[in-house]
C-alpha positions in Angstrom: 112.3 -3.0 132.7 109.9 -1.3 134.8 106.9 -3.0 133.2 108.4 -6.2 133.7 109.6 -5.7 136.9 106.2 -4.8 138.2 104.3 -7.4 136.7 107.1 -10.3 138.3 106.4 -9.0 141.6 102.2 -8.3 141.3 102.4 -12.3 140.3 104.5 -13.0 143.0 102.1 -11.5 145.8 99.4 -12.8 143.9 100.8 -16.3 144.2 101.5 -15.8 147.4 98.4 -14.8 148.2 96.6 -17.8 147.1 98.8 -19.8 148.7 98.1 -18.1 152.0 94.4 -18.5 152.0 94.8 -22.2 150.7 96.9 -22.7 153.8 94.8 -21.5 156.3 91.4 -22.5 154.7 92.9 -26.2 155.3 93.8 -24.9 159.1 90.5 -23.2 159.5 88.3 -26.3 158.1 85.8 -27.5 160.3 86.3 -31.0 161.4 83.2 -32.5 159.7 84.7 -31.6 156.2 87.7 -33.8 157.0 85.5 -36.7 158.0 83.1 -36.0 155.4 86.3 -36.0 152.6 87.9 -39.4 154.4 85.0 -41.0 153.9 84.1 -40.6 150.8 87.8 -41.6 149.4 86.9 -44.9 151.4 83.9 -45.4 149.2 85.4 -44.4 146.3 88.3 -46.9 147.1 85.9 -49.7 147.9 83.6 -48.6 145.2 86.6 -48.7 142.3 88.3 -52.0 143.7 84.7 -54.1 143.7 
């Protein structure tokens, strides 16, 4: 029982760390990256429609 509890706690900590790092990177990303992603998505939509 002790081993399973330790593994579950470790998994929870790893998942929480990944989520916090992902949200943090999204919040601190420079504006240039957001504009570049939006422009690429628009170009991809126009290219696939035509």
